[in-house]
C-alpha positions in Angstrom: 3.6 4.0 -9.5 1.9 7.2 -8.6 -0.6 6.8 -5.8 -2.2 9.5 -3.7 -1.6 9.5 0.1 -3.8 6.9 1.8 -4.8 5.2 -1.4 -3.3 1.8 -0.6 -5.3 1.6 2.7 -8.4 2.7 0.8 -7.9 0.0 -1.8 -7.6 -2.6 0.9 -10.9 -1.5 2.4 -12.6 -1.4 -1.0 -11.4 -4.9 -1.9 -12.6 -6.2 1.5 -16.0 -4.7 1.0 -16.2 -6.1 -2.6 -15.3 -9.6 -1.3 -17.9 -9.4 1.5 -20.6 -8.4 -1.2 -19.6 -11.4 -3.3 -19.5 -13.7 -0.3 -15.8 -14.4 -0.7 -13.1 -14.9 2.0 -9.6 -13.5 1.7 -8.4 -16.9 0.5 -11.2 -17.4 -2.2 -10.4 -16.7 -5.8 -12.2 -13.6 -7.1 -13.6 -14.0 -10.7 -13.4 -10.6 -12.4 -16.2 -11.7 -14.8 -18.5 -12.3 -11.8 -17.5 -9.0 -10.3 -18.2 -7.1 -13.5 -21.6 -8.9 -13.7 -22.3 -8.0 -10.0 -21.6 -4.4 -10.8 -23.8 -4.5 -13.9 -20.9 -3.8 -16.2 -21.2 -5.8 -19.4 -18.0 -7.6 -20.4 -17.3 -8.4 -24.1 -14.4 -10.4 -25.5 -12.8 -9.4 -28.8 -13.8 -12.8 -30.2 -17.5 -11.8 -29.9 -17.0 -8.9 -32.3 -17.2 -9.0 -36.1 -13.9 -9.9 -37.7 -13.8 -7.5 -40.6 -14.5 -3.8 -40.8 -13.7 -1.9 -44.0 -11.5 -4.8 -45.2 -9.4 -4.8 -42.0 -9.4 -7.9 -39.8 -8.8 -6.0 -36.5 -9.7 -8.9 -34.3 -7.0 -11.1 -35.9 -4.5 -8.2 -35.5 -5.2 -7.8 -31.8 -5.6 -11.5 -31.0 -2.8 -13.0 -33.2 -0.6 -10.5 -35.1 0.2 -8.2 -32.2 -1.8 -9.4 -29.1 0.2 -7.1 -26.7 -1.2 -4.0 -28.4 -4.6 -4.4 -26.8 -5.5 -5.8 -23.4 -8.8 -4.2 -22.4 -10.6 -0.9 -22.2 -13.7 0.6 -20.6 -16.2 2.3 -22.9 -18.4 4.9 -21.4 -21.9 6.0 -22.6 -23.1 8.5 -20.1 -23.0 6.7 -16.7 -23.2 3.3 -18.4 -19.9 1.3 -18.9 -18.9 -1.6 -20.9 -15.5 -3.5 -20.8 -14.0 -4.8 -24.0 -11.1 -7.2 -23.4 -8.7 -9.4 -25.3 -10.0 -12.9 -24.6 -7.1 -14.4 -26.6 -4.8 -13.6 -23.7 -3.8 -16.2 -21.1 -6.6 -16.6 -18.5 -4.2 -15.2 -15.8 -3.6 -12.1 -17.9 -7.3 -11.8 -18.6 -8.0 -11.8 -14.9 -5.7 -9.0 -14.4 -6.9 -7.0 -17.4 -10.6 -7.4 -16.4 -10.0 -6.5 -12.8 -7.9 -3.4 -13.9 -10.9 -2.2 -15.9 -13.4 -3.0 -13.2 -11.2 -1.1 -10.8 -11.6 2.0 -13.0 -15.4 1.5 -12.6 -15.3 0.9 -8.8 -13.1 4.0 -8.4 -15.5 6.0 -10.6 -12.6 7.3 -12.7 -13.9 9.8 -15.3 -13.6 8.8 -19.0 -10.9 10.4 -21.0 -10.5 10.6 -24.8 -8.7 7.6 -26.3 -6.3 9.9 -28.1 -4.7 13.2 -27.1 -4.7 16.4 -29.2 -1.4 15.2 -30.8 -2.9 11.8 -31.8 -1.1 9.9 -29.1 -2.8 7.5 -26.7 -4.2 9.5 -23.8 -2.6 8.2 -20.5 -3.2 9.3 -17.0 -0.5 7.8 -14.8 -2.3 8.4 -11.6 -5.6 6.7 -12.7 -3.8 3.8 -14.3 -1.7 3.3 -11.1 -4.8 3.3 -9.0 -6.5 0.8 -11.2 -3.4 -1.4 -11.2 -3.1 -1.3 -7.5 -6.8 -2.0 -6.8 -6.8 -4.9 -9.3 -3.9 -6.5 -7.5 -5.6 -6.1 -4.1 -8.8 -7.6 -5.4 -7.0 -10.6 -7.0 -4.5 -11.3 -4.2 -5.6 -10.0 -0.9 -2.9 -9.3 1.7 -4.6 -11.3 4.4 -5.2 -14.2 2.1 -1.7 -14.2 0.9 -0.4 -14.3 4.5 -2.7 -17.2 5.4 -1.5 -19.2 2.4 2.2 -18.4 3.0 1.7 -19.5 6.7 0.4 -22.8 5.3 3.7 -23.1 3.5 2.3 -22.6 0.0 4.8 -21.6 -2.7 4.2 -18.4 -4.7 3.4 -20.6 -7.7 0.7 -22.5 -5.7 -0.7 -19.2 -4.4 -0.7 -17.7 -7.9 -2.5 -20.7 -9.4 -5.0 -20.7 -6.5 -5.9 -17.1 -7.2 -5.8 -17.5 -10.9 -3.1 -14.9 -11.5 0.4 -14.9 -12.9 3.3 -15.7 -10.6 4.7 -12.2 -11.4 1.5 -10.5 -10.1 1.4 -12.8 -7.1 5.0 -12.2 -6.1 4.6 -8.4 -6.6 1.6 -8.4 -4.3 3.2 -10.5 -1.6 6.3 -8.3 -1.6 4.5 -5.0 -1.9 2.2 -5.8 1.1 5.1 -7.0 3.3 3.7 -10.5 3.5 7.0 -12.1 2.5 8.9 -10.1 5.2 6.2 -11.0 7.8 6.4 -14.6 6.8 10.2 -14.6 7.2 10.0 -13.1 10.7 7.4 -15.8 11.7 9.6 -18.6 10.4 12.7 -17.4 12.3 10.8 -17.4 15.6 
């Protein structure tokens, strides 16, 4: 993960400010859809789109044939943004996908062409890493994770509480040092 110096602390501050704006505590579940709405960013699921275009059922392809090909993307029109997401994914994955795209909006990342000059998907590791990190912070706040670990909740229970996958929850709790801190508290 490529993150600029100080970004992790900045992401924690941003997430805390967002939670305050939404009236959420560190232990409340953040709904990415509500956050997108709060920010005025329309959110559209693939299922809301027409199924056939030029004889190709692209919706069926992205939702059933090869669902891992498409998760979500932000579409720019000047300063306006719209998020298109794969609503056939598991709700936990949708939460992560939506918060990732909302994070691009919050961080005011500039749009890039979908494809590079060579016809390959354009990918900026730094911007994608920043959006991944902020999405994780929004969904599983460090302070909230620590509170729930102190209450002797399992990672599975915390993940379910926040509406995220166990993988994402475990990653956040380890990346933030919550698991180490909890171990030290339990050995005292």
